[in-house]
N, CA, C and O atoms as a MOPAC input file, in Angstrom:
PM7 MOZYME 1SCF
protein

 N    128.31600 1  -103.06400 1   101.68500 1
 C    129.73800 1  -103.28200 1   101.51700 1
 C    130.06300 1  -103.66800 1   100.07500 1
 O    131.08500 1  -103.24200 1    99.53900 1
 N    129.21500 1  -104.46200 1    99.44900 1
 C    129.47000 1  -104.91300 1    98.07700 1
 C    129.28000 1  -103.78900 1    97.06200 1
 O    129.83300 1  -103.84600 1    95.96300 1
 N    128.51200 1  -102.78200 1    97.41900 1
 C    128.23000 1  -101.68400 1    96.48800 1
 C    129.33700 1  -100.63600 1    96.50800 1
 O    129.58300 1   -99.97400 1    95.49900 1
 N    129.99800 1  -100.48100 1    97.63400 1
 C    131.00300 1   -99.42700 1    97.79500 1
 C    132.03200 1   -99.36600 1    96.65600 1
 O    132.29500 1   -98.27400 1    96.15300 1
 N    132.62700 1  -100.49100 1    96.22800 1
 C    133.64400 1  -100.40500 1    95.16600 1
 C    133.11100 1   -99.87000 1    93.82800 1
 O    133.87700 1   -99.34700 1    93.01900 1
 N    131.81100 1  -100.00200 1    93.60200 1
 C    131.23500 1   -99.54200 1    92.32600 1
 C    130.17200 1   -98.46800 1    92.55300 1
 O    129.26300 1   -98.30400 1    91.73900 1
 N    130.29000 1   -97.74500 1    93.65700 1
 C    129.26000 1   -96.77900 1    94.04200 1
 C    128.99800 1   -95.72800 1    92.97000 1
 O    127.84300 1   -95.41600 1    92.68200 1
 N    130.04300 1   -95.18600 1    92.38200 1
 C    129.86000 1   -94.15000 1    91.35200 1
 C    129.08500 1   -94.72600 1    90.17000 1
 O    128.14900 1   -94.10100 1    89.67100 1
 N    129.47800 1   -95.91600 1    89.72700 1
 C    128.76300 1   -96.56800 1    88.62300 1
 C    127.33600 1   -96.92600 1    89.02900 1
 O    126.40800 1   -96.79500 1    88.23100 1
 N    127.16300 1   -97.37600 1    90.26600 1
 C    125.84100 1   -97.73800 1    90.78200 1
 C    124.90800 1   -96.53000 1    90.71300 1
 O    123.77500 1   -96.63700 1    90.24400 1
 N    125.38900 1   -95.39300 1    91.18100 1
 C    124.56300 1   -94.18500 1    91.19800 1
 C    124.30600 1   -93.63700 1    89.80100 1
 O    123.26000 1   -93.03800 1    89.55200 1
 N    125.25500 1   -93.83700 1    88.88400 1
 C    125.11800 1   -93.29700 1    87.53900 1
 C    124.48200 1   -94.23700 1    86.53100 1
 O    124.33200 1   -93.87500 1    85.36400 1
 N    124.11100 1   -95.42000 1    86.94800 1
 C    123.56200 1   -96.39200 1    85.99000 1
 C    122.23300 1   -95.89300 1    85.42400 1
 O    121.51200 1   -95.12400 1    86.06000 1
 N    121.93600 1   -96.35000 1    84.22300 1
 C    120.70100 1   -95.93200 1    83.56300 1
 C    119.69100 1   -97.07700 1    83.46800 1
 O    118.69400 1   -96.97300 1    82.75400 1
 N    119.94600 1   -98.14000 1    84.17200 1
 C    119.03700 1   -99.28500 1    84.11600 1
 C    118.79200 1   -99.82600 1    85.52400 1
 O    119.58300 1   -99.61700 1    86.44400 1
 N    117.68400 1  -100.51700 1    85.65300 1
 C    117.38700 1  -101.25200 1    86.87100 1
 C    116.94900 1  -100.41200 1    88.04700 1
 O    117.43200 1   -99.30100 1    88.26400 1
 N    116.02200 1  -100.97100 1    88.80100 1
 C    115.62800 1  -100.35200 1    90.06200 1
 C    115.62400 1  -101.44200 1    91.12500 1
 O    115.43600 1  -102.62200 1    90.83000 1
 N    115.83200 1  -101.02900 1    92.34400 1
 C    115.88500 1  -101.98300 1    93.45100 1
 C    114.48400 1  -102.43200 1    93.83000 1
 O    113.52800 1  -101.66000 1    93.76000 1
 N    114.38000 1  -103.66900 1    94.22300 1
 C    113.13100 1  -104.18800 1    94.76400 1
 C    113.39100 1  -104.59300 1    96.21400 1
 O    114.53500 1  -104.64800 1    96.66500 1
 N    112.33100 1  -104.86700 1    96.91300 1
 C    112.41900 1  -105.30100 1    98.30200 1
 C    113.29300 1  -106.54500 1    98.42200 1
 O    114.16400 1  -106.61400 1    99.29000 1
 N    113.06200 1  -107.52900 1    97.55100 1
 C    113.80500 1  -108.78700 1    97.63500 1
 C    115.27500 1  -108.62900 1    97.25800 1
 O    116.13400 1  -109.27900 1    97.85400 1
 N    115.57600 1  -107.79100 1    96.29400 1
 C    116.98000 1  -107.54800 1    95.93400 1
 C    117.68700 1  -106.89100 1    97.11400 1
 O    118.81400 1  -107.25500 1    97.44900 1
 N    117.03200 1  -105.93700 1    97.73200 1
 C    117.60900 1  -105.25900 1    98.89100 1
 C    117.87800 1  -106.25500 1   100.02000 1
 O    118.89600 1  -106.15300 1   100.70400 1
 N    116.97600 1  -107.21500 1   100.21800 1
 C    117.19600 1  -108.22800 1   101.25200 1
 C    118.46500 1  -109.02600 1   100.97300 1
 O    119.26100 1  -109.26600 1   101.88100 1
 N    118.65600 1  -109.43500 1    99.72800 1
 C    119.83800 1  -110.23100 1    99.38900 1
 C    121.10500 1  -109.39200 1    99.52000 1
 O    122.10500 1  -109.87000 1   100.05600 1
 N    121.08200 1  -108.16100 1    99.04400 1
 C    122.27700 1  -107.31900 1    99.10300 1
 C    122.64200 1  -106.93000 1   100.53200 1
 O    123.82100 1  -106.77000 1   100.84900 1
 N    121.64500 1  -106.77700 1   101.39100 1
 C    121.91000 1  -106.34900 1   102.77200 1
 C    122.03900 1  -107.51800 1   103.75200 1
 O    122.62600 1  -107.37100 1   104.82400 1
 N    121.49400 1  -108.67100 1   103.38400 1
 C    121.48100 1  -109.80300 1   104.31100 1
 C    120.36300 1  -109.72300 1   105.33000 1
 O    120.28200 1  -110.56100 1   106.22700 1
 N    119.49600 1  -108.72200 1   105.20400 1
 C    118.37900 1  -108.53700 1   106.12900 1
 C    117.11100 1  -109.05200 1   105.46800 1
 O    116.41900 1  -108.31000 1   104.77100 1
 N    116.81500 1  -110.30500 1   105.68600 1
 C    115.63700 1  -110.91600 1   105.07800 1
 C    115.38800 1  -112.27500 1   105.68000 1
 O    115.75800 1  -112.52200 1   106.82800 1
 N    114.77400 1  -113.15400 1   104.93300 1
 C    114.45600 1  -114.50900 1   105.40400 1
 C    115.68700 1  -115.39400 1   105.36200 1
 O    115.71800 1  -116.40200 1   104.65700 1
 N    116.68300 1  -115.01500 1   106.10700 1
 C    117.91300 1  -115.79200 1   106.23400 1
 C    118.04100 1  -116.18400 1   107.69800 1
 O    117.86000 1  -115.35400 1   108.58900 1
 N    118.35400 1  -117.45400 1   107.94300 1
 C    118.45900 1  -117.93300 1   109.31800 1
 C    119.35600 1  -117.07100 1   110.18300 1
 O    119.03600 1  -116.80500 1   111.34100 1
 N    120.47000 1  -116.63400 1   109.63400 1
 C    121.42000 1  -115.80900 1   110.39300 1
 C    120.75200 1  -114.52400 1   110.88200 1
 O    120.89100 1  -114.15200 1   112.04700 1
 N    120.03300 1  -113.85500 1   109.99700 1
 C    119.36500 1  -112.60500 1   110.35000 1
 C    118.19300 1  -112.86800 1   111.29600 1
 O    118.03300 1  -112.16900 1   112.29700 1
 N    117.37300 1  -113.87500 1   110.98100 1
 C    116.20500 1  -114.16500 1   111.81300 1
 C    116.60600 1  -114.57500 1   113.22400 1
 O    115.91600 1  -114.24300 1   114.18800 1
 N    117.70700 1  -115.28800 1   113.35100 1
 C    118.22000 1  -115.65800 1   114.67300 1
 C    118.69600 1  -114.40900 1   115.41800 1
 O    118.43400 1  -114.25000 1   116.61000 1
 N    119.38500 1  -113.54100 1   114.71700 1
 C    119.90800 1  -112.32500 1   115.34200 1
 C    118.79900 1  -111.44100 1   115.90500 1
 O    118.97700 1  -110.80900 1   116.94700 1
 N    117.64400 1  -111.39400 1   115.21500 1
 C    116.55000 1  -110.54500 1   115.69400 1
 C    115.55000 1  -111.30100 1   116.56600 1
 O    114.50900 1  -110.76000 1   116.93900 1
 N    115.87400 1  -112.56200 1   116.89000 1
 C    115.04400 1  -113.33000 1   117.80600 1
 C    113.83800 1  -114.01400 1   117.19500 1
 O    112.94000 1  -114.43300 1   117.92600 1
 N    113.78700 1  -114.14000 1   115.88600 1
 C    112.65000 1  -114.80000 1   115.23300 1
 C    112.88400 1  -116.28700 1   114.99600 1
 O    111.93800 1  -117.02100 1   114.70800 1
 N    114.12200 1  -116.74000 1   115.11100 1
 C    114.48100 1  -118.15400 1   114.95100 1
 C    115.42200 1  -118.53100 1   116.09400 1
 O    116.20300 1  -117.69700 1   116.55300 1
 N    115.35500 1  -119.77800 1   116.55600 1
 C    116.23900 1  -120.19100 1   117.65300 1
 C    117.68900 1  -120.38900 1   117.21900 1
 O    118.60100 1  -120.30200 1   118.04100 1
 N    117.90300 1  -120.65100 1   115.94000 1
 C    119.27000 1  -120.82500 1   115.43700 1
 C    119.34500 1  -120.31500 1   114.00000 1
 O    118.33400 1  -119.93400 1   113.40900 1
 N    120.55000 1  -120.31400 1   113.45300 1
 C    120.78500 1  -119.70500 1   112.13900 1
 C    120.74800 1  -120.70300 1   110.99000 1
 O    121.07500 1  -120.34800 1   109.85800 1
 N    120.35700 1  -121.94100 1   111.26000 1
 C    120.43600 1  -122.97300 1   110.22300 1
 C    119.51200 1  -122.68500 1   109.04000 1
 O    118.55800 1  -121.91200 1   109.13700 1
 N    119.82900 1  -123.32800 1   107.93500 1
 C    119.02600 1  -123.20900 1   106.72000 1
 C    117.90700 1  -124.24500 1   106.76500 1
 O    118.16100 1  -125.42100 1   107.02600 1
 N    116.68700 1  -123.82100 1   106.51500 1
 C    115.54200 1  -124.73000 1   106.50900 1
 C    115.36700 1  -125.41900 1   105.16200 1
 O    114.51500 1  -126.29600 1   105.02200 1
 N    116.15700 1  -125.03300 1   104.17900 1
 C    115.97300 1  -125.55300 1   102.81900 1
 C    116.99900 1  -126.60700 1   102.42800 1
 O    116.82300 1  -127.29000 1   101.42000 1
 N    118.05800 1  -126.74800 1   103.20000 1
 C    119.03100 1  -127.81400 1   102.96300 1
 C    119.50200 1  -128.32900 1   104.32100 1
 O    119.51300 1  -127.58200 1   105.29900 1
 N    119.88200 1  -129.57600 1   104.38200 1
 C    120.17000 1  -130.18900 1   105.68600 1
 C    121.59400 1  -129.98200 1   106.17700 1
 O    121.86300 1  -130.16800 1   107.36300 1
 N    122.50000 1  -129.60700 1   105.30700 1
 C    123.91100 1  -129.55700 1   105.70600 1
 C    124.39800 1  -128.18800 1   106.16900 1
 O    125.55700 1  -128.05800 1   106.56400 1
 N    123.56700 1  -127.18900 1   106.13200 1
 C    124.03800 1  -125.83000 1   106.41800 1
 C    123.68600 1  -125.39400 1   107.83400 1
 O    122.52600 1  -125.43900 1   108.24500 1
 N    124.69300 1  -124.97900 1   108.56000 1
 C    124.50000 1  -124.49200 1   109.92400 1
 C    124.15400 1  -123.00900 1   109.97200 1
 O    123.62800 1  -122.52800 1   110.97500 1
 N    124.44600 1  -122.27800 1   108.89100 1
 C    124.17500 1  -120.84100 1   108.89200 1
 C    123.64400 1  -120.39400 1   107.53800 1
 O    124.37500 1  -120.34800 1   106.54900 1
 N    122.36000 1  -120.06700 1   107.51400 1
 C    121.70600 1  -119.57100 1   106.30800 1
 C    121.93700 1  -118.06800 1   106.22600 1
 O    121.48800 1  -117.31600 1   107.09000 1
 N    122.63000 1  -117.63900 1   105.19800 1
 C    122.90800 1  -116.21900 1   104.98300 1
 C    122.57400 1  -115.88300 1   103.53600 1
 O    122.23500 1  -116.76800 1   102.75100 1
 N    122.67000 1  -114.61700 1   103.18700 1
 C    122.44800 1  -114.21700 1   101.79700 1
 C    123.45400 1  -114.91300 1   100.89000 1
 O    123.10100 1  -115.37800 1    99.80600 1
 N    124.70000 1  -114.98400 1   101.32900 1
 C    125.73900 1  -115.62200 1   100.51100 1
 C    125.46000 1  -117.12000 1   100.35600 1
 O    125.64600 1  -117.67100 1    99.27100 1
 N    125.01800 1  -117.77700 1   101.42300 1
 C    124.66400 1  -119.20000 1   101.33800 1
 C    123.53900 1  -119.39900 1   100.32400 1
 O    123.59900 1  -120.30500 1    99.49300 1
 N    122.52200 1  -118.55700 1   100.39600 1
 C    121.38400 1  -118.65300 1    99.48400 1
 C    121.82600 1  -118.43500 1    98.04600 1
 O    121.39500 1  -119.15200 1    97.14400 1
 N    122.66700 1  -117.46700 1    97.83600 1
 C    123.13100 1  -117.11900 1    96.49500 1
 C    124.06800 1  -118.16800 1    95.91000 1
 O    124.00200 1  -118.44500 1    94.71200 1
 N    124.93800 1  -118.75700 1    96.72400 1
 C    126.02700 1  -119.58800 1    96.20400 1
 C    125.86000 1  -121.08700 1    96.45700 1
 O    126.21100 1  -121.89200 1    95.59500 1
 N    125.33000 1  -121.48300 1    97.62300 1
 C    125.44900 1  -122.87800 1    98.05000 1
 C    124.16600 1  -123.67300 1    98.17700 1
 O    124.15500 1  -124.85800 1    97.84600 1
 N    123.10400 1  -123.08100 1    98.63500 1
 C    121.91300 1  -123.84200 1    99.01600 1
 C    121.37600 1  -124.65600 1    97.83700 1
 O    121.05400 1  -124.11300 1    96.78000 1
 N    121.28900 1  -125.96600 1    98.04500 1
 C    120.86400 1  -126.86100 1    96.96600 1
 C    119.40900 1  -126.63500 1    96.56000 1
 O    119.01100 1  -126.99700 1    95.45300 1
 N    118.62500 1  -126.04700 1    97.43800 1
 C    117.22000 1  -125.79200 1    97.11600 1
 C    117.06300 1  -124.82500 1    95.94700 1
 O    116.03300 1  -124.82300 1    95.27400 1
 N    118.07900 1  -124.00600 1    95.70600 1
 C    117.97400 1  -122.97000 1    94.67300 1
 C    118.89700 1  -123.24200 1    93.48300 1
 O    119.26600 1  -122.32000 1    92.75600 1
 N    119.26600 1  -124.50900 1    93.28900 1
 C    120.16800 1  -124.86700 1    92.18000 1
 C    119.62700 1  -124.45300 1    90.81400 1
 O    120.37200 1  -123.93500 1    89.98200 1
 N    118.35300 1  -124.67700 1    90.58400 1
 C    117.76200 1  -124.34600 1    89.27900 1
 C    117.82300 1  -122.84100 1    89.01800 1
 O    118.22400 1  -122.40800 1    87.93800 1
 N    117.42600 1  -122.05500 1    90.00700 1
 C    117.46400 1  -120.59800 1    89.86600 1
 C    118.90700 1  -120.11800 1    89.71200 1
 O    119.18400 1  -119.19300 1    88.94800 1
 N    119.82100 1  -120.75400 1    90.44400 1
 C    121.23500 1  -120.38400 1    90.38100 1
 C    121.81700 1  -120.67300 1    88.99500 1
 O    122.60200 1  -119.88100 1    88.47500 1
 N    121.43500 1  -121.80300 1    88.39900 1
 C    121.90900 1  -122.12500 1    87.03800 1
 C    121.48400 1  -121.04400 1    86.05200 1
 O    122.27500 1  -120.61000 1    85.21500 1
 N    120.23100 1  -120.61300 1    86.15700 1
 C    119.73200 1  -119.56100 1    85.26600 1
 C    120.50900 1  -118.26300 1    85.48100 1
 O    120.84400 1  -117.57100 1    84.52000 1
 N    120.79100 1  -117.93600 1    86.73000 1
 C    121.55300 1  -116.72400 1    87.03900 1
 C    122.97000 1  -116.81900 1    86.49000 1
 O    123.46100 1  -115.87800 1    85.86600 1
 N    123.63000 1  -117.95300 1    86.72100 1
 C    125.00200 1  -118.13100 1    86.23700 1
 C    125.08200 1  -118.06800 1    84.71600 1
 O    126.08300 1  -117.60600 1    84.16900 1
 N    124.05000 1  -118.52100 1    84.03500 1
 C    124.07500 1  -118.47600 1    82.56800 1
 C    124.07300 1  -117.03900 1    82.05700 1
 O    124.50200 1  -116.77700 1    80.93300 1
 N    123.59500 1  -116.11300 1    82.87600 1
 C    123.54100 1  -114.69700 1    82.47100 1
 C    124.73000 1  -113.88500 1    82.97400 1
 O    125.20700 1  -112.98800 1    82.28000 1
 N    125.22000 1  -114.20200 1    84.20000 1
 C    126.26600 1  -113.33700 1    84.76900 1
 C    127.59400 1  -114.04100 1    85.03100 1
 O    128.56300 1  -113.39200 1    85.42400 1
 N    127.65800 1  -115.34000 1    84.82300 1
 C    128.90800 1  -116.06400 1    85.05200 1
 C    128.88900 1  -116.84700 1    86.35100 1
 O    127.92900 1  -116.77800 1    87.11800 1
 N    129.96000 1  -117.59200 1    86.59100 1
 C    130.01400 1  -118.52600 1    87.71600 1
 C    130.32500 1  -117.90300 1    89.07200 1
 O    129.97600 1  -118.48400 1    90.09900 1
 N    130.96900 1  -116.74400 1    89.10800 1
 C    131.33900 1  -116.12400 1    90.38300 1
 C    130.13500 1  -115.38400 1    90.95600 1
 O    129.73000 1  -114.34300 1    90.43800 1
 N    129.56900 1  -115.93200 1    92.02900 1
 C    128.39400 1  -115.31900 1    92.64300 1
 C    128.70400 1  -114.66500 1    93.98400 1
 O    127.82200 1  -114.53200 1    94.83200 1
 N    129.94800 1  -114.25900 1    94.17500 1
 C    130.25400 1  -113.48800 1    95.38400 1
 C    129.53100 1  -112.14700 1    95.25600 1
 O    129.39700 1  -111.61600 1    94.15300 1
 N    129.06900 1  -111.60300 1    96.37400 1
 C    128.27400 1  -110.37000 1    96.31800 1
 C    128.96900 1  -109.22200 1    95.58500 1
 O    128.31600 1  -108.54700 1    94.79000 1
 N    130.25600 1  -108.96700 1    95.81100 1
 C    130.88900 1  -107.86800 1    95.06900 1
 C    130.84600 1  -108.07300 1    93.54900 1
 O    130.63300 1  -107.11700 1    92.80300 1
 N    131.04400 1  -109.29800 1    93.09400 1
 C    131.00700 1  -109.57200 1    91.65300 1
 C    129.58000 1  -109.46600 1    91.12900 1
 O    129.35900 1  -108.93500 1    90.04000 1
 N    128.61600 1  -109.96200 1    91.88500 1
 C    127.21500 1  -109.86400 1    91.47000 1
 C    126.82200 1  -108.40300 1    91.30100 1
 O    126.18500 1  -108.04200 1    90.31100 1
 N    127.19400 1  -107.56500 1    92.25600 1
 C    126.87400 1  -106.13400 1    92.16900 1
 C    127.57400 1  -105.50700 1    90.96900 1
 O    126.98000 1  -104.69900 1    90.25500 1
 N    128.81800 1  -105.87000 1    90.74700 1
 C    129.56600 1  -105.37600 1    89.58300 1
 C    128.84900 1  -105.74100 1    88.28500 1
 O    128.71900 1  -104.90800 1    87.38800 1
 N    128.38800 1  -106.98000 1    88.18800 1
 C    127.66100 1  -107.43900 1    86.99500 1
 C    126.33800 1  -106.69700 1    86.84500 1
 O    125.94900 1  -106.33900 1    85.73400 1
 N    125.64300 1  -106.46500 1    87.96200 1
 C    124.36800 1  -105.74500 1    87.91600 1
 C    124.55000 1  -104.36700 1    87.30300 1
 O    123.75000 1  -103.93200 1    86.47600 1
 N    125.60800 1  -103.68700 1    87.71700 1
 C    125.88000 1  -102.33100 1    87.23700 1
 C    126.28700 1  -102.34100 1    85.76500 1
 O    126.02600 1  -101.38300 1    85.03800 1
 N    126.92600 1  -103.42400 1    85.33200 1
 C    127.49400 1  -103.45700 1    83.97900 1
 C    126.46000 1  -103.58500 1    82.86900 1
 O    126.69800 1  -103.10200 1    81.76200 1
 N    125.31000 1  -104.22600 1    83.13200 1
 C    124.32300 1  -104.36000 1    82.05000 1
 C    122.91600 1  -104.57800 1    82.58600 1
 O    122.72000 1  -105.11900 1    83.67400 1
 N    121.95000 1  -104.14400 1    81.79900 1
 C    120.54500 1  -104.32300 1    82.16000 1
 C    120.18600 1  -105.80700 1    82.19800 1
 O    119.38900 1  -106.23200 1    83.03400 1
 N    120.76800 1  -106.59100 1    81.30000 1
 C    120.48300 1  -108.02800 1    81.26600 1
 C    120.94800 1  -108.69700 1    82.56400 1
 O    120.23300 1  -109.52500 1    83.12900 1
 N    122.13400 1  -108.33900 1    83.02800 1
 C    122.63900 1  -108.89400 1    84.28600 1
 C    121.77600 1  -108.44000 1    85.45700 1
 O    121.45700 1  -109.22700 1    86.34800 1
 N    121.40200 1  -107.15900 1    85.44900 1
 C    120.55200 1  -106.62400 1    86.50800 1
 C    119.25800 1  -107.43100 1    86.57500 1
 O    118.84400 1  -107.87100 1    87.64700 1
 N    118.62700 1  -107.62000 1    85.41800 1
 C    117.35800 1  -108.34500 1    85.37400 1
 C    117.50800 1  -109.79300 1    85.84400 1
 O    116.60900 1  -110.33000 1    86.49000 1
 N    118.62900 1  -110.41900 1    85.52500 1
 C    118.87100 1  -111.80100 1    85.95600 1
 C    118.97400 1  -111.88300 1    87.47600 1
 O    118.43700 1  -112.80700 1    88.08600 1
 N    119.65600 1  -110.92800 1    88.08500 1
 C    119.78800 1  -110.90600 1    89.55000 1
 C    118.42800 1  -110.63900 1    90.18900 1
 O    118.06100 1  -111.28300 1    91.17100 1
 N    117.68700 1  -109.69300 1    89.63200 1
 C    116.35300 1  -109.39300 1    90.15900 1
 C    115.46900 1  -110.63700 1    90.08000 1
 O    114.76300 1  -110.96000 1    91.03600 1
 N    115.50600 1  -111.32400 1    88.95800 1
 C    114.69700 1  -112.53000 1    88.78100 1
 C    115.05100 1  -113.58300 1    89.83400 1
 O    114.16000 1  -114.17900 1    90.44100 1
 N    116.34000 1  -113.81100 1    90.05100 1
 C    116.78800 1  -114.77000 1    91.07100 1
 C    116.26400 1  -114.35400 1    92.44500 1
 O    115.66800 1  -115.16200 1    93.15700 1
 N    116.48600 1  -113.10300 1    92.81000 1
 C    116.10000 1  -112.62300 1    94.14300 1
 C    114.59300 1  -112.71300 1    94.35500 1
 O    114.14300 1  -113.17300 1    95.40400 1
 N    113.81100 1  -112.27900 1    93.37600 1
 C    112.35600 1  -112.30500 1    93.51100 1
 C    111.85900 1  -113.74000 1    93.66400 1
 O    111.04100 1  -114.03000 1    94.53700 1
 N    112.35200 1  -114.62500 1    92.82100 1
 C    111.91700 1  -116.01700 1    92.84100 1
 C    112.28800 1  -116.69600 1    94.15700 1
 O    111.43000 1  -117.27600 1    94.82300 1
 N    113.53800 1  -116.62500 1    94.52400 1
 C    114.02700 1  -117.33200 1    95.71200 1
 C    113.47200 1  -116.71800 1    96.99800 1
 O    112.99300 1  -117.44300 1    97.87000 1
 N    113.53300 1  -115.41100 1    97.12200 1
 C    113.10500 1  -114.78700 1    98.37500 1
 C    111.60300 1  -114.93300 1    98.59900 1
 O    111.16900 1  -115.07700 1    99.74100 1
 N    110.80200 1  -114.90000 1    97.53800 1
 C    109.36300 1  -115.09900 1    97.73000 1
 C    109.09000 1  -116.52200 1    98.22100 1
 O    108.19100 1  -116.72900 1    99.03600 1
 N    109.85200 1  -117.50200 1    97.73600 1
 C    109.69600 1  -118.87600 1    98.22400 1
 C    110.17600 1  -119.01300 1    99.66900 1
 O    109.55900 1  -119.72000 1   100.46600 1
 N    111.27000 1  -118.34200 1   100.00600 1
 C    111.77000 1  -118.38900 1   101.38800 1
 C    110.75600 1  -117.74400 1   102.33800 1
 O    110.54400 1  -118.24000 1   103.44500 1
 N    110.13300 1  -116.64600 1   101.91400 1
 C    109.13000 1  -115.98300 1   102.74800 1
 C    107.90400 1  -116.87100 1   102.93800 1
 O    107.36700 1  -116.95800 1   104.04300 1
 N    107.45800 1  -117.52900 1   101.87000 1
 C    106.30500 1  -118.42900 1   101.97300 1
 C    106.61300 1  -119.57200 1   102.94000 1
 O    105.76300 1  -119.94700 1   103.74800 1
 N    107.81000 1  -120.11700 1   102.86200 1
 C    108.20900 1  -121.19800 1   103.77000 1
 C    108.25900 1  -120.69900 1   105.21600 1
 O    107.88400 1  -121.42300 1   106.13800 1
 N    108.72000 1  -119.47300 1   105.40800 1
 C    108.76200 1  -118.91700 1   106.76300 1
 C    107.34300 1  -118.74400 1   107.31000 1
 O    107.08300 1  -119.05000 1   108.47400 1
 N    106.43000 1  -118.25400 1   106.47300 1
 C    105.03100 1  -118.11000 1   106.90800 1
 C    104.44700 1  -119.47100 1   107.29500 1
 O    103.75700 1  -119.59000 1   108.30800 1
 N    104.72600 1  -120.49800 1   106.48400 1
 C    104.23900 1  -121.84500 1   106.79700 1
 C    104.79100 1  -122.33200 1   108.13300 1
 O    104.06200 1  -122.92900 1   108.92500 1
 N    106.07400 1  -122.08100 1   108.38700 1
 C    106.66900 1  -122.48400 1   109.67100 1
 C    106.00200 1  -121.75400 1   110.82700 1
 O    105.76300 1  -122.34400 1   111.88000 1
 N    105.70200 1  -120.47700 1   110.63800 1
 C    105.06100 1  -119.70600 1   111.70300 1
 C    103.67200 1  -120.24600 1   112.00800 1
 O    103.24800 1  -120.25700 1   113.16400 1
 N    102.96100 1  -120.69300 1   110.97400 1
 C    101.60800 1  -121.21900 1   111.15900 1
 C    101.64200 1  -122.56500 1   111.87100 1
 O    100.82300 1  -122.82000 1   112.75400 1
 N    102.57900 1  -123.42300 1   111.49600 1
 C    102.61000 1  -124.78500 1   112.03400 1
 C    103.38500 1  -124.91100 1   113.34000 1
 O    103.28200 1  -125.93600 1   114.01400 1
 N    104.14500 1  -123.91200 1   113.70500 1
 C    104.93700 1  -123.95600 1   114.92900 1
 C    104.37300 1  -122.94900 1   115.90800 1
 O    104.16100 1  -121.78800 1   115.55700 1
 N    104.12800 1  -123.38700 1   117.14000 1
 C    103.63700 1  -122.44900 1   118.13900 1
 C    104.77500 1  -121.54800 1   118.57700 1
 O    105.76900 1  -121.99800 1   119.14600 1
 N    104.60800 1  -120.28600 1   118.30200 1
 C    105.56700 1  -119.29200 1   118.76000 1
 C    104.75900 1  -118.22000 1   119.47000 1
 O    103.88700 1  -117.60500 1   118.85700 1
 N    105.02600 1  -117.98200 1   120.74700 1
 C    104.26400 1  -116.94800 1   121.44200 1
 C    104.42400 1  -115.60900 1   120.73900 1
 O    105.52300 1  -115.22700 1   120.33500 1
 N    103.31300 1  -114.90700 1   120.60300 1
 C    103.38400 1  -113.63000 1   119.89900 1
 C    104.22400 1  -112.64200 1   120.69100 1
 O    104.20900 1  -112.60900 1   121.92100 1
 N    104.94300 1  -111.85300 1   119.94200 1
 C    105.76700 1  -110.83600 1   120.58800 1
 C    104.89000 1  -109.61800 1   120.81900 1
 O    104.28400 1  -109.09400 1   119.88400 1
 N    104.82500 1  -109.17400 1   122.05300 1
 C    104.01600 1  -107.99600 1   122.31800 1
 C    104.80300 1  -106.76000 1   121.92500 1
 O    106.01800 1  -106.68000 1   122.10300 1
 N    104.09200 1  -105.83000 1   121.40100 1
 C    104.73600 1  -104.58800 1   120.98400 1
 C    104.74500 1  -103.61800 1   122.14900 1
 O    103.76800 1  -103.48700 1   122.88700 1
 N    105.85400 1  -102.95300 1   122.29100 1
 C    105.93200 1  -101.92100 1   123.31800 1
 C    105.33100 1  -100.64700 1   122.74600 1
 O    105.47000 1  -100.34700 1   121.56000 1
 N    104.68100 1   -99.92800 1   123.59200 1
 C    104.11900 1   -98.66100 1   123.16100 1
 C    105.22200 1   -97.61800 1   123.18200 1
 O    105.92300 1   -97.46400 1   124.18200 1
 N    105.37200 1   -96.91400 1   122.09000 1
 C    106.40000 1   -95.89100 1   121.98400 1
 C    106.11500 1   -94.69200 1   122.86000 1
 O    104.99600 1   -94.51100 1   123.34000 1
 N    107.14100 1   -93.86900 1   123.06900 1
 C    107.00500 1   -92.69000 1   123.92500 1
 C    105.92200 1   -91.74200 1   123.41700 1
 O    105.11900 1   -91.23200 1   124.19800 1
 N    105.90500 1   -91.50800 1   122.10900 1
 C    104.90800 1   -90.58300 1   121.55300 1
 C    103.49800 1   -91.10400 1   121.79800 1
 O    102.60100 1   -90.35100 1   122.17800 1
 N    103.31500 1   -92.41200 1   121.57200 1
 C    101.99000 1   -93.00700 1   121.75300 1
 C    101.57200 1   -92.94000 1   123.21900 1
 O    100.41100 1   -92.64500 1   123.50500 1
 N    102.48300 1   -93.20500 1   124.15600 1
 C    102.15100 1   -93.12400 1   125.58100 1
 C    101.76200 1   -91.69800 1   125.95300 1
 O    100.83100 1   -91.48700 1   126.73000 1
 N    102.47000 1   -90.73000 1   125.40400 1
 C    102.15800 1   -89.32800 1   125.69500 1
 C    100.77700 1   -88.97000 1   125.14900 1
 O    100.00400 1   -88.26300 1   125.79600 1
 N    100.48200 1   -89.46700 1   123.95300 1
 C     99.18000 1   -89.20400 1   123.34000 1
 C     98.05900 1   -89.83600 1   124.17100 1
 O     97.02000 1   -89.21300 1   124.39000 1
 N     98.26900 1   -91.05500 1   124.62400 1
 C     97.27000 1   -91.74200 1   125.44900 1
 C     97.06500 1   -90.98300 1   126.75600 1
 O     95.93700 1   -90.84800 1   127.22900 1
 N     98.14900 1   -90.49100 1   127.33400 1
 C     98.06300 1   -89.75700 1   128.59900 1
 C     97.23200 1   -88.48600 1   128.44900 1
 O     96.55700 1   -88.07800 1   129.39500 1
 N     97.27100 1   -87.85700 1   127.27700 1
 C     96.49400 1   -86.63800 1   127.04800 1
 C     94.99700 1   -86.89500 1   127.13500 1
 O     94.24000 1   -86.03300 1   127.58000 1
 N     94.57300 1   -88.07100 1   126.71500 1
 C     93.14200 1   -88.36100 1   126.66100 1
 C     92.64900 1   -89.18900 1   127.84400 1
 O     91.47600 1   -89.55900 1   127.89600 1
 N     93.53400 1   -89.48000 1   128.79000 1
 C     93.15100 1   -90.24200 1   129.97000 1
 C     92.38400 1   -89.31300 1   130.91300 1
 O     92.80700 1   -88.18100 1   131.14600 1
 N     91.26600 1   -89.78200 1   131.45200 1
 C     90.52900 1   -88.92600 1   132.39100 1
 C     91.34200 1   -88.69500 1   133.67000 1
 O     92.09400 1   -89.56600 1   134.10700 1
 N     91.17900 1   -87.51700 1   134.25600 1
 C     91.95500 1   -87.18300 1   135.46500 1
 C     91.58800 1   -88.01400 1   136.66600 1
 O     92.16200 1   -87.83400 1   137.74000 1

């Protein structure tokens, strides 16, 4: 949604490439309580990095979470104080320096959020989710089953 207003510029830019962590922040699909709760990996959407937040989202991580104040200061020094996703995307498209600043923020913060999630998984008993066998795999298994 944040890319749509600058899609032509986004596609025509001559700098920057997307990384896994940048994509997580732009899409909201990553180590965010809101997303993890939605897919059944967390019981609620709260932020594990600050005590006052009931819903950890990409926007919360980018703008509010006190755990990332230092990284946020560095980002703001490069792209300005408005960290709403549409403005961040606009800044990314406008210059390589802004793009690199956003990438640096995303890589730093998201790698720490992922490490914290792994630690929680290790220290908290969560029954493993069994994987369902897909239709193709079941058909393949059936071919090799003795009559």
